[in-house]
CHARMM-style PDB file with segment names, atoms N, HN, CA, C and O in Angstrom:
ATOM      1  N   MET     1     -22.990 -32.167 102.373  1.00  0.00      PROA
ATOM      2  CA  MET     1     -21.813 -33.002 102.176  1.00  0.00      PROA
ATOM      3  C   MET     1     -22.210 -34.394 101.700  1.00  0.00      PROA
ATOM      4  O   MET     1     -21.438 -35.044 100.996  1.00  0.00      PROA
ATOM      5  N   GLY     2     -23.383 -34.856 102.066  1.00  0.00      PROA
ATOM      6  HN  GLY     2     -24.011 -34.328 102.638  1.00  0.00      PROA
ATOM      7  CA  GLY     2     -23.838 -36.175 101.646  1.00  0.00      PROA
ATOM      8  C   GLY     2     -24.060 -36.237 100.149  1.00  0.00      PROA
ATOM      9  O   GLY     2     -23.823 -37.276  99.532  1.00  0.00      PROA
ATOM     10  N   GLU     3     -24.514 -35.136  99.549  1.00  0.00      PROA
ATOM     11  HN  GLU     3     -24.706 -34.292 100.050  1.00  0.00      PROA
ATOM     12  CA  GLU     3     -24.764 -35.118  98.121  1.00  0.00      PROA
ATOM     13  C   GLU     3     -23.461 -35.277  97.331  1.00  0.00      PROA
ATOM     14  O   GLU     3     -23.434 -35.941  96.294  1.00  0.00      PROA
ATOM     15  N   VAL     4     -22.404 -34.674  97.821  1.00  0.00      PROA
ATOM     16  HN  VAL     4     -22.426 -34.136  98.663  1.00  0.00      PROA
ATOM     17  CA  VAL     4     -21.109 -34.786  97.148  1.00  0.00      PROA
ATOM     18  C   VAL     4     -20.599 -36.226  97.216  1.00  0.00      PROA
ATOM     19  O   VAL     4     -20.059 -36.743  96.238  1.00  0.00      PROA
ATOM     20  N   SER     5     -20.770 -36.863  98.363  1.00  0.00      PROA
ATOM     21  HN  SER     5     -21.209 -36.442  99.157  1.00  0.00      PROA
ATOM     22  CA  SER     5     -20.330 -38.255  98.519  1.00  0.00      PROA
ATOM     23  C   SER     5     -21.132 -39.179  97.607  1.00  0.00      PROA
ATOM     24  O   SER     5     -20.567 -40.078  96.985  1.00  0.00      PROA
ATOM     25  N   GLU     6     -22.435 -38.966  97.525  1.00  0.00      PROA
ATOM     26  HN  GLU     6     -22.894 -38.236  98.030  1.00  0.00      PROA
ATOM     27  CA  GLU     6     -23.271 -39.791  96.650  1.00  0.00      PROA
ATOM     28  C   GLU     6     -22.875 -39.591  95.188  1.00  0.00      PROA
ATOM     29  O   GLU     6     -22.780 -40.553  94.427  1.00  0.00      PROA
ATOM     30  N   LEU     7     -22.647 -38.355  94.809  1.00  0.00      PROA
ATOM     31  HN  LEU     7     -22.724 -37.573  95.428  1.00  0.00      PROA
ATOM     32  CA  LEU     7     -22.237 -38.059  93.443  1.00  0.00      PROA
ATOM     33  C   LEU     7     -20.891 -38.711  93.130  1.00  0.00      PROA
ATOM     34  O   LEU     7     -20.695 -39.238  92.034  1.00  0.00      PROA
ATOM     35  N   PHE     8     -19.966 -38.676  94.089  1.00  0.00      PROA
ATOM     36  HN  PHE     8     -20.126 -38.248  94.979  1.00  0.00      PROA
ATOM     37  CA  PHE     8     -18.663 -39.294  93.914  1.00  0.00      PROA
ATOM     38  C   PHE     8     -18.811 -40.803  93.698  1.00  0.00      PROA
ATOM     39  O   PHE     8     -18.160 -41.361  92.815  1.00  0.00      PROA
ATOM     40  N   LEU     9     -19.641 -41.459  94.475  1.00  0.00      PROA
ATOM     41  HN  LEU     9     -20.170 -41.006  95.192  1.00  0.00      PROA
ATOM     42  CA  LEU     9     -19.842 -42.904  94.329  1.00  0.00      PROA
ATOM     43  C   LEU     9     -20.488 -43.238  92.977  1.00  0.00      PROA
ATOM     44  O   LEU     9     -20.107 -44.208  92.323  1.00  0.00      PROA
ATOM     45  N   VAL    10     -21.458 -42.433  92.574  1.00  0.00      PROA
ATOM     46  HN  VAL    10     -21.767 -41.644  93.106  1.00  0.00      PROA
ATOM     47  CA  VAL    10     -22.104 -42.676  91.287  1.00  0.00      PROA
ATOM     48  C   VAL    10     -21.090 -42.512  90.155  1.00  0.00      PROA
ATOM     49  O   VAL    10     -21.087 -43.301  89.210  1.00  0.00      PROA
ATOM     50  N   MET    11     -20.244 -41.511  90.242  1.00  0.00      PROA
ATOM     51  HN  MET    11     -20.246 -40.870  91.009  1.00  0.00      PROA
ATOM     52  CA  MET    11     -19.228 -41.299  89.211  1.00  0.00      PROA
ATOM     53  C   MET    11     -18.222 -42.441  89.180  1.00  0.00      PROA
ATOM     54  O   MET    11     -17.763 -42.827  88.105  1.00  0.00      PROA
ATOM     55  N   ILE    12     -17.875 -42.983  90.330  1.00  0.00      PROA
ATOM     56  HN  ILE    12     -18.248 -42.669  91.204  1.00  0.00      PROA
ATOM     57  CA  ILE    12     -16.957 -44.134  90.387  1.00  0.00      PROA
ATOM     58  C   ILE    12     -17.594 -45.348  89.716  1.00  0.00      PROA
ATOM     59  O   ILE    12     -16.922 -46.060  88.970  1.00  0.00      PROA
ATOM     60  N   VAL    13     -18.871 -45.591  89.967  1.00  0.00      PROA
ATOM     61  HN  VAL    13     -19.417 -45.013  90.573  1.00  0.00      PROA
ATOM     62  CA  VAL    13     -19.572 -46.732  89.364  1.00  0.00      PROA
ATOM     63  C   VAL    13     -19.639 -46.552  87.842  1.00  0.00      PROA
ATOM     64  O   VAL    13     -19.410 -47.509  87.102  1.00  0.00      PROA
ATOM     65  N   ILE    14     -19.945 -45.352  87.372  1.00  0.00      PROA
ATOM     66  HN  ILE    14     -20.130 -44.575  87.973  1.00  0.00      PROA
ATOM     67  CA  ILE    14     -20.015 -45.095  85.933  1.00  0.00      PROA
ATOM     68  C   ILE    14     -18.636 -45.272  85.293  1.00  0.00      PROA
ATOM     69  O   ILE    14     -18.527 -45.857  84.216  1.00  0.00      PROA
ATOM     70  N   ALA    15     -17.606 -44.780  85.933  1.00  0.00      PROA
ATOM     71  HN  ALA    15     -17.695 -44.305  86.808  1.00  0.00      PROA
ATOM     72  CA  ALA    15     -16.243 -44.921  85.395  1.00  0.00      PROA
ATOM     73  C   ALA    15     -15.827 -46.390  85.343  1.00  0.00      PROA
ATOM     74  O   ALA    15     -15.193 -46.821  84.381  1.00  0.00      PROA
ATOM     75  N   ALA    16     -16.179 -47.152  86.365  1.00  0.00      PROA
ATOM     76  HN  ALA    16     -16.694 -46.802  87.147  1.00  0.00      PROA
ATOM     77  CA  ALA    16     -15.840 -48.583  86.371  1.00  0.00      PROA
ATOM     78  C   ALA    16     -16.537 -49.302  85.223  1.00  0.00      PROA
ATOM     79  O   ALA    16     -15.937 -50.152  84.565  1.00  0.00      PROA
ATOM     80  N   ALA    17     -17.801 -48.964  84.981  1.00  0.00      PROA
ATOM     81  HN  ALA    17     -18.288 -48.273  85.516  1.00  0.00      PROA
ATOM     82  CA  ALA    17     -18.536 -49.599  83.883  1.00  0.00      PROA
ATOM     83  C   ALA    17     -17.953 -49.183  82.527  1.00  0.00      PROA
ATOM     84  O   ALA    17     -17.906 -49.987  81.597  1.00  0.00      PROA
ATOM     85  N   ALA    18     -17.514 -47.940  82.420  1.00  0.00      PROA
ATOM     86  HN  ALA    18     -17.551 -47.287  83.176  1.00  0.00      PROA
ATOM     87  CA  ALA    18     -16.982 -47.456  81.152  1.00  0.00      PROA
ATOM     88  C   ALA    18     -15.630 -48.082  80.817  1.00  0.00      PROA
ATOM     89  O   ALA    18     -15.352 -48.350  79.648  1.00  0.00      PROA
ATOM     90  N   PHE    19     -14.796 -48.316  81.807  1.00  0.00      PROA
ATOM     91  HN  PHE    19     -15.022 -48.099  82.756  1.00  0.00      PROA
ATOM     92  CA  PHE    19     -13.461 -48.840  81.560  1.00  0.00      PROA
ATOM     93  C   PHE    19     -13.352 -50.350  81.744  1.00  0.00      PROA
ATOM     94  O   PHE    19     -12.259 -50.899  81.603  1.00  0.00      PROA
ATOM     95  N   ALA    20     -14.441 -51.033  82.052  1.00  0.00      PROA
ATOM     96  HN  ALA    20     -15.329 -50.587  82.166  1.00  0.00      PROA
ATOM     97  CA  ALA    20     -14.406 -52.485  82.215  1.00  0.00      PROA
ATOM     98  C   ALA    20     -13.966 -53.200  80.940  1.00  0.00      PROA
ATOM     99  O   ALA    20     -13.147 -54.115  81.030  1.00  0.00      PROA
ATOM    100  N   PRO    21     -14.470 -52.830  79.746  1.00  0.00      PROA
ATOM    101  CA  PRO    21     -14.000 -53.527  78.532  1.00  0.00      PROA
ATOM    102  C   PRO    21     -12.504 -53.373  78.294  1.00  0.00      PROA
ATOM    103  O   PRO    21     -11.843 -54.314  77.855  1.00  0.00      PROA
ATOM    104  N   LEU    22     -11.973 -52.198  78.581  1.00  0.00      PROA
ATOM    105  HN  LEU    22     -12.510 -51.434  78.938  1.00  0.00      PROA
ATOM    106  CA  LEU    22     -10.536 -51.978  78.420  1.00  0.00      PROA
ATOM    107  C   LEU    22      -9.748 -52.858  79.385  1.00  0.00      PROA
ATOM    108  O   LEU    22      -8.741 -53.458  79.009  1.00  0.00      PROA
ATOM    109  N   GLY    23     -10.208 -52.930  80.613  1.00  0.00      PROA
ATOM    110  HN  GLY    23     -11.026 -52.443  80.918  1.00  0.00      PROA
ATOM    111  CA  GLY    23      -9.544 -53.788  81.598  1.00  0.00      PROA
ATOM    112  C   GLY    23      -9.593 -55.248  81.200  1.00  0.00      PROA
ATOM    113  O   GLY    23      -8.615 -55.975  81.375  1.00  0.00      PROA
ATOM    114  N   TYR    24     -10.732 -55.684  80.662  1.00  0.00      PROA
ATOM    115  HN  TYR    24     -11.526 -55.093  80.520  1.00  0.00      PROA
ATOM    116  CA  TYR    24     -10.852 -57.079  80.229  1.00  0.00      PROA
ATOM    117  C   TYR    24      -9.897 -57.366  79.073  1.00  0.00      PROA
ATOM    118  O   TYR    24      -9.254 -58.416  79.041  1.00  0.00      PROA
ATOM    119  N   PHE    25      -9.803 -56.424  78.116  1.00  0.00      PROA
ATOM    120  HN  PHE    25     -10.325 -55.572  78.142  1.00  0.00      PROA
ATOM    121  CA  PHE    25      -8.894 -56.619  76.989  1.00  0.00      PROA
ATOM    122  C   PHE    25      -7.451 -56.706  77.470  1.00  0.00      PROA
ATOM    123  O   PHE    25      -6.700 -57.572  77.019  1.00  0.00      PROA
ATOM    124  N   ILE    26      -7.063 -55.833  78.366  1.00  0.00      PROA
ATOM    125  HN  ILE    26      -7.673 -55.130  78.732  1.00  0.00      PROA
ATOM    126  CA  ILE    26      -5.695 -55.864  78.901  1.00  0.00      PROA
ATOM    127  C   ILE    26      -5.436 -57.176  79.626  1.00  0.00      PROA
ATOM    128  O   ILE    26      -4.354 -57.752  79.508  1.00  0.00      PROA
ATOM    129  N   TYR    27      -6.424 -57.647  80.374  1.00  0.00      PROA
ATOM    130  HN  TYR    27      -7.303 -57.179  80.469  1.00  0.00      PROA
ATOM    131  CA  TYR    27      -6.291 -58.923  81.081  1.00  0.00      PROA
ATOM    132  C   TYR    27      -6.093 -60.070  80.095  1.00  0.00      PROA
ATOM    133  O   TYR    27      -5.210 -60.905  80.290  1.00  0.00      PROA
ATOM    134  N   LYS    28      -6.911 -60.122  79.032  1.00  0.00      PROA
ATOM    135  HN  LYS    28      -7.629 -59.444  78.873  1.00  0.00      PROA
ATOM    136  CA  LYS    28      -6.787 -61.192  78.047  1.00  0.00      PROA
ATOM    137  C   LYS    28      -5.482 -61.077  77.260  1.00  0.00      PROA
ATOM    138  O   LYS    28      -4.880 -62.088  76.897  1.00  0.00      PROA
ATOM    139  N   TYR    29      -5.051 -59.850  77.000  1.00  0.00      PROA
ATOM    140  HN  TYR    29      -5.540 -59.029  77.294  1.00  0.00      PROA
ATOM    141  CA  TYR    29      -3.822 -59.632  76.226  1.00  0.00      PROA
ATOM    142  C   TYR    29      -2.605 -60.134  76.996  1.00  0.00      PROA
ATOM    143  O   TYR    29      -1.710 -60.737  76.405  1.00  0.00      PROA
ATOM    144  N   THR    30      -2.558 -59.899  78.283  1.00  0.00      PROA
ATOM    145  HN  THR    30      -3.285 -59.409  78.764  1.00  0.00      PROA
ATOM    146  CA  THR    30      -1.418 -60.331  79.070  1.00  0.00      PROA
ATOM    147  C   THR    30      -1.512 -61.804  79.453  1.00  0.00      PROA
ATOM    148  O   THR    30      -0.514 -62.401  79.855  1.00  0.00      PROA
ATOM    149  N   GLN    31      -2.679 -62.387  79.334  1.00  0.00      PROA
ATOM    150  HN  GLN    31      -3.490 -61.902  79.007  1.00  0.00      PROA
ATOM    151  CA  GLN    31      -2.877 -63.766  79.748  1.00  0.00      PROA
ATOM    152  C   GLN    31      -2.213 -64.761  78.794  1.00  0.00      PROA
ATOM    153  O   GLN    31      -1.650 -65.758  79.245  1.00  0.00      PROA
ATOM    154  N   GLU    32      -2.270 -64.507  77.484  1.00  0.00      PROA
ATOM    155  HN  GLU    32      -2.727 -63.697  77.117  1.00  0.00      PROA
ATOM    156  CA  GLU    32      -1.783 -65.487  76.517  1.00  0.00      PROA
ATOM    157  C   GLU    32      -0.590 -64.968  75.718  1.00  0.00      PROA
ATOM    158  O   GLU    32      -0.545 -65.132  74.499  1.00  0.00      PROA
ATOM    159  N   ASN    33       0.349 -64.360  76.374  1.00  0.00      PROA
ATOM    160  HN  ASN    33       0.313 -64.226  77.365  1.00  0.00      PROA
ATOM    161  CA  ASN    33       1.590 -63.902  75.751  1.00  0.00      PROA
ATOM    162  C   ASN    33       1.352 -62.995  74.544  1.00  0.00      PROA
ATOM    163  O   ASN    33       1.947 -63.199  73.486  1.00  0.00      PROA
ATOM    164  N   GLY    34       0.505 -62.021  74.698  1.00  0.00      PROA
ATOM    165  HN  GLY    34       0.021 -61.856  75.557  1.00  0.00      PROA
ATOM    166  CA  GLY    34       0.281 -61.054  73.635  1.00  0.00      PROA
ATOM    167  C   GLY    34      -0.667 -61.502  72.551  1.00  0.00      PROA
ATOM    168  O   GLY    34      -0.734 -60.859  71.503  1.00  0.00      PROA
ATOM    169  N   LYS    35      -1.401 -62.574  72.756  1.00  0.00      PROA
ATOM    170  HN  LYS    35      -1.346 -63.096  73.607  1.00  0.00      PROA
ATOM    171  CA  LYS    35      -2.371 -63.047  71.771  1.00  0.00      PROA
ATOM    172  C   LYS    35      -3.743 -63.124  72.443  1.00  0.00      PROA
ATOM    173  O   LYS    35      -4.147 -64.187  72.914  1.00  0.00      PROA
ATOM    174  N   PRO    36      -4.456 -61.997  72.485  1.00  0.00      PROA
ATOM    175  CA  PRO    36      -5.699 -61.962  73.252  1.00  0.00      PROA
ATOM    176  C   PRO    36      -6.795 -62.824  72.660  1.00  0.00      PROA
ATOM    177  O   PRO    36      -7.691 -63.244  73.392  1.00  0.00      PROA
ATOM    178  N   PHE    37      -6.763 -63.102  71.390  1.00  0.00      PROA
ATOM    179  HN  PHE    37      -6.035 -62.761  70.796  1.00  0.00      PROA
ATOM    180  CA  PHE    37      -7.837 -63.856  70.760  1.00  0.00      PROA
ATOM    181  C   PHE    37      -7.364 -65.206  70.258  1.00  0.00      PROA
ATOM    182  O   PHE    37      -7.990 -65.785  69.370  1.00  0.00      PROA
ATOM    183  N   GLY    38      -6.284 -65.716  70.802  1.00  0.00      PROA
ATOM    184  HN  GLY    38      -5.776 -65.246  71.524  1.00  0.00      PROA
ATOM    185  CA  GLY    38      -5.771 -67.010  70.402  1.00  0.00      PROA
ATOM    186  C   GLY    38      -4.984 -66.923  69.114  1.00  0.00      PROA
ATOM    187  O   GLY    38      -4.551 -65.843  68.712  1.00  0.00      PROA
ATOM    188  N   GLU    39      -4.802 -68.045  68.478  1.00  0.00      PROA
ATOM    189  HN  GLU    39      -5.154 -68.922  68.805  1.00  0.00      PROA
ATOM    190  CA  GLU    39      -4.060 -68.096  67.225  1.00  0.00      PROA
ATOM    191  C   GLU    39      -4.962 -67.624  66.088  1.00  0.00      PROA
ATOM    192  O   GLU    39      -5.979 -68.252  65.794  1.00  0.00      PROA
ATOM    193  N   THR    40      -4.591 -66.538  65.464  1.00  0.00      PROA
ATOM    194  HN  THR    40      -3.764 -66.028  65.703  1.00  0.00      PROA
ATOM    195  CA  THR    40      -5.336 -66.032  64.314  1.00  0.00      PROA
ATOM    196  C   THR    40      -4.392 -65.920  63.131  1.00  0.00      PROA
ATOM    197  O   THR    40      -3.198 -65.671  63.292  1.00  0.00      PROA
ATOM    198  N   GLU    41      -4.949 -66.108  61.937  1.00  0.00      PROA
ATOM    199  HN  GLU    41      -5.920 -66.311  61.807  1.00  0.00      PROA
ATOM    200  CA  GLU    41      -4.149 -66.009  60.730  1.00  0.00      PROA
ATOM    201  C   GLU    41      -4.114 -64.560  60.269  1.00  0.00      PROA
ATOM    202  O   GLU    41      -5.086 -63.827  60.454  1.00  0.00      PROA
ATOM    203  N   PRO    42      -3.017 -64.145  59.679  1.00  0.00      PROA
ATOM    204  CA  PRO    42      -2.972 -62.800  59.110  1.00  0.00      PROA
ATOM    205  C   PRO    42      -4.012 -62.649  58.007  1.00  0.00      PROA
ATOM    206  O   PRO    42      -4.381 -63.619  57.345  1.00  0.00      PROA
ATOM    207  N   HSD    43      -4.467 -61.442  57.824  1.00  0.00      PROA
ATOM    208  HN  HSD    43      -4.167 -60.654  58.362  1.00  0.00      PROA
ATOM    209  CA  HSD    43      -5.510 -61.192  56.828  1.00  0.00      PROA
ATOM    210  C   HSD    43      -4.998 -61.514  55.425  1.00  0.00      PROA
ATOM    211  O   HSD    43      -3.912 -61.092  55.028  1.00  0.00      PROA
ATOM    212  N   GLY    44      -5.803 -62.268  54.692  1.00  0.00      PROA
ATOM    213  HN  GLY    44      -6.685 -62.611  55.014  1.00  0.00      PROA
ATOM    214  CA  GLY    44      -5.474 -62.574  53.311  1.00  0.00      PROA
ATOM    215  C   GLY    44      -4.804 -63.923  53.112  1.00  0.00      PROA
ATOM    216  O   GLY    44      -4.654 -64.357  51.970  1.00  0.00      PROA
ATOM    217  N   ASP    45      -4.399 -64.595  54.165  1.00  0.00      PROA
ATOM    218  HN  ASP    45      -4.520 -64.242  55.093  1.00  0.00      PROA
ATOM    219  CA  ASP    45      -3.724 -65.879  54.019  1.00  0.00      PROA
ATOM    220  C   ASP    45      -4.687 -67.060  54.017  1.00  0.00      PROA
ATOM    221  O   ASP    45      -4.328 -68.147  53.564  1.00  0.00      PROA
ATOM    222  N   SER    46      -5.891 -66.866  54.513  1.00  0.00      PROA
ATOM    223  HN  SER    46      -6.183 -65.984  54.882  1.00  0.00      PROA
ATOM    224  CA  SER    46      -6.820 -67.978  54.580  1.00  0.00      PROA
ATOM    225  C   SER    46      -7.594 -68.094  53.265  1.00  0.00      PROA
ATOM    226  O   SER    46      -7.943 -67.079  52.663  1.00  0.00      PROA
ATOM    227  N   PRO    47      -7.863 -69.316  52.817  1.00  0.00      PROA
ATOM    228  CA  PRO    47      -8.595 -69.483  51.564  1.00  0.00      PROA
ATOM    229  C   PRO    47     -10.037 -68.997  51.701  1.00  0.00      PROA
ATOM    230  O   PRO    47     -10.654 -69.147  52.755  1.00  0.00      PROA
ATOM    231  N   SER    48     -10.561 -68.422  50.637  1.00  0.00      PROA
ATOM    232  HN  SER    48     -10.060 -68.300  49.780  1.00  0.00      PROA
ATOM    233  CA  SER    48     -11.913 -67.904  50.661  1.00  0.00      PROA
ATOM    234  C   SER    48     -12.551 -68.135  49.305  1.00  0.00      PROA
ATOM    235  O   SER    48     -11.935 -67.861  48.275  1.00  0.00      PROA
ATOM    236  N   LYS    49     -13.769 -68.633  49.293  1.00  0.00      PROA
ATOM    237  HN  LYS    49     -14.269 -68.855  50.130  1.00  0.00      PROA
ATOM    238  CA  LYS    49     -14.463 -68.863  48.026  1.00  0.00      PROA
ATOM    239  C   LYS    49     -14.755 -67.547  47.320  1.00  0.00      PROA
ATOM    240  O   LYS    49     -14.732 -67.486  46.091  1.00  0.00      PROA
ATOM    241  N   ILE    50     -15.027 -66.504  48.074  1.00  0.00      PROA
ATOM    242  HN  ILE    50     -15.046 -66.554  49.072  1.00  0.00      PROA
ATOM    243  CA  ILE    50     -15.297 -65.201  47.467  1.00  0.00      PROA
ATOM    244  C   ILE    50     -14.037 -64.652  46.800  1.00  0.00      PROA
ATOM    245  O   ILE    50     -14.102 -64.114  45.695  1.00  0.00      PROA
ATOM    246  N   ASN    51     -12.892 -64.787  47.473  1.00  0.00      PROA
ATOM    247  HN  ASN    51     -12.839 -65.223  48.371  1.00  0.00      PROA
ATOM    248  CA  ASN    51     -11.635 -64.340  46.867  1.00  0.00      PROA
ATOM    249  C   ASN    51     -11.312 -65.132  45.606  1.00  0.00      PROA
ATOM    250  O   ASN    51     -10.864 -64.568  44.608  1.00  0.00      PROA
ATOM    251  N   ASP    52     -11.544 -66.447  45.659  1.00  0.00      PROA
ATOM    252  HN  ASP    52     -11.909 -66.904  46.470  1.00  0.00      PROA
ATOM    253  CA  ASP    52     -11.296 -67.283  44.488  1.00  0.00      PROA
ATOM    254  C   ASP    52     -12.209 -66.884  43.334  1.00  0.00      PROA
ATOM    255  O   ASP    52     -11.765 -66.819  42.187  1.00  0.00      PROA
ATOM    256  N   LEU    53     -13.483 -66.617  43.626  1.00  0.00      PROA
ATOM    257  HN  LEU    53     -13.844 -66.670  44.558  1.00  0.00      PROA
ATOM    258  CA  LEU    53     -14.419 -66.206  42.589  1.00  0.00      PROA
ATOM    259  C   LEU    53     -14.000 -64.871  41.982  1.00  0.00      PROA
ATOM    260  O   LEU    53     -14.034 -64.704  40.763  1.00  0.00      PROA
ATOM    261  N   ALA    54     -13.606 -63.926  42.822  1.00  0.00      PROA
ATOM    262  HN  ALA    54     -13.578 -64.061  43.812  1.00  0.00      PROA
ATOM    263  CA  ALA    54     -13.173 -62.617  42.322  1.00  0.00      PROA
ATOM    264  C   ALA    54     -11.929 -62.753  41.449  1.00  0.00      PROA
ATOM    265  O   ALA    54     -11.830 -62.098  40.411  1.00  0.00      PROA
ATOM    266  N   GLU    55     -10.984 -63.591  41.857  1.00  0.00      PROA
ATOM    267  HN  GLU    55     -11.065 -64.123  42.700  1.00  0.00      PROA
ATOM    268  CA  GLU    55      -9.784 -63.801  41.047  1.00  0.00      PROA
ATOM    269  C   GLU    55     -10.130 -64.427  39.700  1.00  0.00      PROA
ATOM    270  O   GLU    55      -9.559 -64.056  38.675  1.00  0.00      PROA
ATOM    271  N   ASN    56     -11.069 -65.380  39.704  1.00  0.00      PROA
ATOM    272  HN  ASN    56     -11.532 -65.681  40.537  1.00  0.00      PROA
ATOM    273  CA  ASN    56     -11.482 -66.009  38.440  1.00  0.00      PROA
ATOM    274  C   ASN    56     -12.155 -65.000  37.522  1.00  0.00      PROA
ATOM    275  O   ASN    56     -11.902 -65.004  36.317  1.00  0.00      PROA
ATOM    276  N   VAL    57     -13.002 -64.141  38.063  1.00  0.00      PROA
ATOM    277  HN  VAL    57     -13.207 -64.138  39.042  1.00  0.00      PROA
ATOM    278  CA  VAL    57     -13.676 -63.125  37.256  1.00  0.00      PROA
ATOM    279  C   VAL    57     -12.657 -62.149  36.682  1.00  0.00      PROA
ATOM    280  O   VAL    57     -12.732 -61.808  35.501  1.00  0.00      PROA
ATOM    281  N   ILE    58     -11.717 -61.698  37.486  1.00  0.00      PROA
ATOM    282  HN  ILE    58     -11.656 -61.975  38.445  1.00  0.00      PROA
ATOM    283  CA  ILE    58     -10.691 -60.768  37.009  1.00  0.00      PROA
ATOM    284  C   ILE    58      -9.850 -61.420  35.911  1.00  0.00      PROA
ATOM    285  O   ILE    58      -9.556 -60.795  34.892  1.00  0.00      PROA
ATOM    286  N   HSD    59      -9.463 -62.687  36.126  1.00  0.00      PROA
ATOM    287  HN  HSD    59      -9.702 -63.195  36.954  1.00  0.00      PROA
ATOM    288  CA  HSD    59      -8.680 -63.399  35.114  1.00  0.00      PROA
ATOM    289  C   HSD    59      -9.471 -63.536  33.813  1.00  0.00      PROA
ATOM    290  O   HSD    59      -8.924 -63.345  32.727  1.00  0.00      PROA
ATOM    291  N   PHE    60     -10.764 -63.868  33.926  1.00  0.00      PROA
ATOM    292  HN  PHE    60     -11.209 -64.023  34.809  1.00  0.00      PROA
ATOM    293  CA  PHE    60     -11.621 -63.999  32.742  1.00  0.00      PROA
ATOM    294  C   PHE    60     -11.737 -62.673  32.002  1.00  0.00      PROA
ATOM    295  O   PHE    60     -11.639 -62.641  30.775  1.00  0.00      PROA
ATOM    296  N   LEU    61     -11.942 -61.583  32.727  1.00  0.00      PROA
ATOM    297  HN  LEU    61     -12.021 -61.608  33.724  1.00  0.00      PROA
ATOM    298  CA  LEU    61     -12.068 -60.271  32.095  1.00  0.00      PROA
ATOM    299  C   LEU    61     -10.753 -59.841  31.434  1.00  0.00      PROA
ATOM    300  O   LEU    61     -10.772 -59.229  30.367  1.00  0.00      PROA
ATOM    301  N   LYS    62      -9.624 -60.153  32.056  1.00  0.00      PROA
ATOM    302  HN  LYS    62      -9.609 -60.651  32.924  1.00  0.00      PROA
ATOM    303  CA  LYS    62      -8.333 -59.825  31.442  1.00  0.00      PROA
ATOM    304  C   LYS    62      -8.149 -60.589  30.131  1.00  0.00      PROA
ATOM    305  O   LYS    62      -7.688 -60.025  29.139  1.00  0.00      PROA
ATOM    306  N   GLU    63      -8.512 -61.878  30.130  1.00  0.00      PROA
ATOM    307  HN  GLU    63      -8.886 -62.336  30.935  1.00  0.00      PROA
ATOM    308  CA  GLU    63      -8.403 -62.668  28.906  1.00  0.00      PROA
ATOM    309  C   GLU    63      -9.349 -62.139  27.839  1.00  0.00      PROA
ATOM    310  O   GLU    63      -8.982 -62.046  26.668  1.00  0.00      PROA
ATOM    311  N   LEU    64     -10.565 -61.793  28.243  1.00  0.00      PROA
ATOM    312  HN  LEU    64     -10.864 -61.868  29.195  1.00  0.00      PROA
ATOM    313  CA  LEU    64     -11.544 -61.256  27.303  1.00  0.00      PROA
ATOM    314  C   LEU    64     -11.055 -59.939  26.707  1.00  0.00      PROA
ATOM    315  O   LEU    64     -11.166 -59.722  25.501  1.00  0.00      PROA
ATOM    316  N   TRP    65     -10.526 -59.082  27.531  1.00  0.00      PROA
ATOM    317  HN  TRP    65     -10.436 -59.259  28.511  1.00  0.00      PROA
ATOM    318  CA  TRP    65     -10.026 -57.783  27.072  1.00  0.00      PROA
ATOM    319  C   TRP    65      -8.800 -57.953  26.177  1.00  0.00      PROA
ATOM    320  O   TRP    65      -8.661 -57.257  25.172  1.00  0.00      PROA
ATOM    321  N   ALA    66      -7.911 -58.882  26.545  1.00  0.00      PROA
ATOM    322  HN  ALA    66      -8.024 -59.448  27.362  1.00  0.00      PROA
ATOM    323  CA  ALA    66      -6.719 -59.132  25.728  1.00  0.00      PROA
ATOM    324  C   ALA    66      -7.118 -59.711  24.382  1.00  0.00      PROA
ATOM    325  O   ALA    66      -6.502 -59.385  23.367  1.00  0.00      PROA
ATOM    326  N   GLY    67      -8.132 -60.560  24.350  1.00  0.00      PROA
ATOM    327  HN  GLY    67      -8.633 -60.825  25.174  1.00  0.00      PROA
ATOM    328  CA  GLY    67      -8.594 -61.143  23.081  1.00  0.00      PROA
ATOM    329  C   GLY    67      -9.207 -60.088  22.180  1.00  0.00      PROA
ATOM    330  O   GLY    67      -8.988 -60.115  20.968  1.00  0.00      PROA
ATOM    331  N   LYS    68      -9.971 -59.158  22.741  1.00  0.00      PROA
ATOM    332  HN  LYS    68     -10.149 -59.136  23.725  1.00  0.00      PROA
ATOM    333  CA  LYS    68     -10.580 -58.105  21.925  1.00  0.00      PROA
ATOM    334  C   LYS    68      -9.538 -57.134  21.392  1.00  0.00      PROA
ATOM    335  O   LYS    68      -9.661 -56.663  20.261  1.00  0.00      PROA
ATOM    336  N   SER    69      -8.518 -56.827  22.180  1.00  0.00      PROA
ATOM    337  HN  SER    69      -8.418 -57.210  23.099  1.00  0.00      PROA
ATOM    338  CA  SER    69      -7.519 -55.872  21.724  1.00  0.00      PROA
ATOM    339  C   SER    69      -6.630 -56.475  20.622  1.00  0.00      PROA
ATOM    340  O   SER    69      -6.113 -55.736  19.785  1.00  0.00      PROA
ATOM    341  N   GLN    70      -6.449 -57.786  20.612  1.00  0.00      PROA
ATOM    342  HN  GLN    70      -6.870 -58.386  21.292  1.00  0.00      PROA
ATOM    343  CA  GLN    70      -5.633 -58.426  19.583  1.00  0.00      PROA
ATOM    344  C   GLN    70      -6.399 -58.539  18.263  1.00  0.00      PROA
ATOM    345  O   GLN    70      -5.798 -58.456  17.192  1.00  0.00      PROA
ATOM    346  N   SER    71      -7.718 -58.728  18.332  1.00  0.00      PROA
ATOM    347  HN  SER    71      -8.206 -58.795  19.202  1.00  0.00      PROA
ATOM    348  CA  SER    71      -8.504 -58.900  17.118  1.00  0.00      PROA
ATOM    349  C   SER    71      -8.848 -57.565  16.470  1.00  0.00      PROA
ATOM    350  O   SER    71      -9.335 -57.546  15.339  1.00  0.00      PROA
ATOM    351  N   SER    72      -8.612 -56.460  17.146  1.00  0.00      PROA
ATOM    352  HN  SER    72      -8.217 -56.475  18.065  1.00  0.00      PROA
ATOM    353  CA  SER    72      -8.936 -55.139  16.578  1.00  0.00      PROA
ATOM    354  C   SER    72      -7.918 -54.658  15.594  1.00  0.00      PROA
ATOM    355  OT1 SER    72      -8.062 -53.567  15.040  1.00  0.00      PROA
TER     356      SER     72
END
């Protein structure tokens, strides 16, 4: 009977360790009115140099392609 009790305690400890991150997330989520990570901006609204560079390259390629198609 002692082996079953020891196994039960070990399983409880493993389960607690496995579900601790979920419990922490739920705690943080309910702590700040549904904003667990504070004020975050929606994806795509923040300025980015990489996004600006990609837009410039796309604009340049469109102009280049439009210029070649008109001269043909």
